[in-house]
C-alpha positions in Angstrom: 73.8 -69.9 -6.9 72.5 -73.2 -5.1 69.1 -72.8 -6.8 68.1 -69.9 -4.5 66.4 -67.1 -6.2 67.8 -63.8 -5.3 65.2 -61.2 -5.2 66.5 -58.1 -6.6 65.3 -54.9 -5.1 62.7 -53.3 -7.3 63.2 -49.7 -8.6 62.6 -46.8 -6.4 59.3 -44.9 -6.5 60.0 -41.6 -8.2 57.5 -39.7 -6.0 58.4 -41.1 -2.6 62.1 -41.9 -3.0 61.7 -45.3 -1.4 60.6 -48.9 -2.3 57.1 -49.9 -1.2 57.1 -53.6 -2.0 59.3 -56.6 -3.1 58.5 -59.6 -5.2 59.4 -62.1 -2.5 57.4 -60.4 0.2 60.2 -58.4 1.7 60.0 -54.7 2.2 63.0 -52.8 1.1 64.0 -49.6 2.7 65.4 -46.5 1.2 68.9 -47.5 2.2 68.7 -50.8 0.3 68.3 -53.0 3.4 65.6 -55.6 3.2 63.3 -56.3 6.1 61.8 -59.7 5.9 58.5 -60.9 7.4 60.5 -62.9 10.0 63.5 -60.6 10.4 64.1 -57.9 12.8 62.2 -54.7 12.3 59.0 -56.5 11.2 56.8 -54.2 13.1 58.6 -51.2 11.9 58.3 -52.4 8.3 54.6 -53.0 8.6 54.2 -49.5 10.1 56.2 -48.1 7.2 54.1 -49.9 4.6 50.9 -48.6 6.2 52.3 -45.1 6.2 53.2 -45.4 2.5 49.7 -46.7 1.7 48.1 -43.8 3.5 50.4 -41.3 1.7 49.6 -42.8 -1.7 45.9 -42.7 -0.9 46.1 -39.1 0.1 48.0 -38.1 -3.0 45.7 -39.9 -5.3 42.6 -38.4 -3.8 43.6 -34.8 -3.7 41.5 -33.9 -6.7 38.5 -36.0 -5.8 34.9 -34.5 -6.5 33.2 -37.1 -4.3 30.8 -36.1 -1.6 32.1 -34.5 1.5 31.6 -36.3 4.8 30.1 -33.1 6.2 26.7 -32.3 4.7 26.4 -28.8 3.2 24.7 -26.0 5.1 21.8 -24.5 3.3 22.0 -20.7 2.9 18.3 -20.3 2.0 15.5 -19.6 4.4 12.0 -21.0 4.1 9.4 -18.8 2.4 7.2 -16.9 4.7 3.7 -15.9 3.5 3.0 -12.3 4.5 -0.5 -10.8 4.6 -1.5 -8.6 1.7 -0.9 -4.8 2.2 -4.2 -4.1 0.3 -6.4 -6.0 2.7 -9.9 -4.7 3.6 -10.3 -1.8 5.9 -11.3 -2.4 9.5 -14.5 -0.5 9.1 -16.3 2.4 7.3 -14.9 5.8 7.7 -16.6 8.5 9.7 -17.4 10.4 6.5 -19.0 7.4 4.8 -21.1 6.6 7.9 -23.0 9.9 7.4 -24.1 9.0 3.9 -22.9 12.4 2.7 -20.0 11.2 0.5 -21.4 8.1 -1.3 -20.5 7.9 -5.0 -17.4 8.7 -7.1 -15.8 12.1 -6.9 -15.7 14.0 -10.2 -13.8 17.1 -9.1 -12.6 18.9 -6.0 -11.2 22.3 -5.0 -8.5 22.8 -2.4 -9.4 24.4 0.9 -9.8 28.2 0.6 -11.9 31.1 1.8 -12.0 32.6 -1.7 -15.1 32.4 -4.0 -15.6 29.2 -6.1 -17.7 28.6 -9.2 -18.6 25.9 -11.7 -20.5 25.7 -15.0 -23.7 23.6 -15.5 -23.2 20.2 -17.3 -26.3 20.5 -19.4 -28.5 23.4 -20.7 -31.8 22.1 -19.3 -32.5 23.0 -15.6 -32.0 20.3 -13.0 -34.1 19.8 -10.0 -32.9 20.1 -6.4 -34.3 17.2 -4.4 -32.4 17.2 -1.1 -30.5 19.4 1.3 -28.6 17.9 4.2 -25.5 18.3 6.4 -23.3 16.2 8.6 -20.0 16.4 10.4 -17.1 14.5 8.8 -13.4 13.5 9.5 -11.0 12.8 6.7 -7.3 12.0 7.6 -7.7 13.7 10.9 -9.3 16.9 9.3 -12.7 17.7 10.8 -15.2 19.6 8.7 -19.0 20.1 8.2 -20.4 19.0 4.9 -23.4 20.5 3.2 -24.8 18.2 0.5 -27.1 19.3 -2.3 -28.6 16.5 -4.4 -30.1 16.8 -7.9 -32.1 14.9 -10.4 -31.4 14.9 -14.1 -27.9 16.3 -13.9 -25.7 18.8 -12.2 -26.1 22.6 -12.2 -23.7 25.5 -12.3 -22.8 27.2 -9.0 -21.3 30.2 -7.3 -20.2 29.8 -3.7 -18.7 32.6 -1.5 -18.8 34.4 1.9 -21.1 37.5 1.9 -22.1 40.1 4.4 -25.6 38.7 4.5 -27.7 36.4 2.4 -30.6 38.3 0.7 -33.8 36.9 -0.5 -34.1 37.5 -4.3 -37.1 39.7 -5.3 -37.8 41.2 -1.9 -34.2 41.9 -0.9 -34.9 41.0 2.7 -32.0 39.4 4.6 -32.3 35.7 5.3 -32.1 34.9 9.0 -29.3 32.4 9.8 -27.5 31.3 12.9 -23.8 32.0 13.3 -21.4 34.9 12.8 -20.5 34.3 9.2 -22.8 34.2 6.2 -22.2 32.0 3.1 -24.2 32.0 -0.1 -24.6 29.3 -2.7 -26.3 30.3 -6.0 -27.3 27.4 -8.3 -27.7 28.2 -11.9 -29.7 26.2 -14.4 -31.6 24.7 -11.4 -35.0 24.7 -9.8 -36.5 23.4 -6.5 -40.0 22.9 -7.9 -41.7 20.9 -10.6 -43.8 22.1 -13.6 -46.8 22.5 -11.4 -45.0 24.7 -8.9 -44.7 22.0 -6.1 -41.5 21.6 -4.2 -39.2 18.8 -5.4 -37.4 18.6 -2.1 -37.6 15.4 -0.1 -36.0 17.1 2.9 -37.0 20.3 4.8 -35.8 23.5 3.0 -33.9 24.5 6.1 -32.1 23.0 9.0 -29.1 22.8 11.3 -26.1 20.5 11.3 -25.8 17.8 14.0 -22.9 19.6 15.6 -24.7 23.0 15.7 -21.9 24.6 13.8 -23.9 25.2 10.6 -27.4 26.3 9.6 -28.9 26.5 6.1 -32.1 27.5 4.3 -33.3 28.2 0.8 -33.4 31.9 0.2 -35.2 31.8 -3.2 -36.2 29.7 -6.2 -36.8 31.9 -9.2 -36.3 31.8 -13.0 -33.9 28.8 -13.1 -31.8 30.0 -10.1 -31.8 28.7 -6.6 -30.3 30.7 -3.7 -29.2 28.9 -0.5 -27.9 30.6 2.6 -25.5 29.0 5.1 -24.7 30.3 8.6 -21.4 29.4 10.2 -19.7 30.2 13.5 -16.8 31.8 11.8 -15.1 32.3 8.4 -13.1 29.2 7.5 -11.7 27.5 4.5 -14.1 25.6 2.4 -14.0 23.4 -0.7 -16.6 22.3 -3.3 -16.7 18.7 -4.6 -18.9 17.4 -7.4 -20.2 13.9 -6.9 -22.1 11.6 -9.2 -24.4 8.6 -8.9 -26.5 10.4 -7.8 -25.5 13.9 -8.8 -24.5 16.0 -5.8 -22.7 19.1 -4.8 -20.8 18.8 -1.6 -19.5 21.9 0.2 -17.1 21.2 3.1 -16.4 23.8 5.8 -13.4 23.4 8.1 -14.3 23.5 11.8 
């Protein structure tokens, strides 16, 4: 053999069906022909080796969990702070500005033109200390409010439209402005103290600011107080009991 080592071609790669390298530096093709570094086809052999290396690298990296060259796109959006839905009101309501509705509401009746009544909350008579009225607006509904304020509790009441309001004892009609007459009878109540002096801090009669309502005390006798109300027309009303201080609010639709 002249001492020359004969490089046997290595075994074929089972996956690619061709030889990728030789021990003596030659590259063996799939047809068994060797392409040496100085022989013909050197450029083609190098190109073939480079192609094989790329293919091997691609096959070996098919299951890689490494980071992608393209950064992931976030699907979340930044948190946005929204204002509270329970924020403070822009200002006091028209009803609150009149001072006629201050204090918690204990009970209320729906709008109606039918008589309304309520029982006293304590056996001892309470004292009427104020009568006043004011126009109000609630959720777009306009009404006149008559407020009766008491000391020492809340009385019973009867409220209804009548032909005319009569003075108890004399039976004389109570003069009132307007075309409709309305009467409020307070039970277990007085408008004077033990000495007979009036307990009212306001005049016993008056007119609403809008001119749609007039009112006056018709009588104060034996634990019963009669109050007459004059209105421009018969309309729905409601009675609301308020506390702190104790009041009876009577609202008339206008």
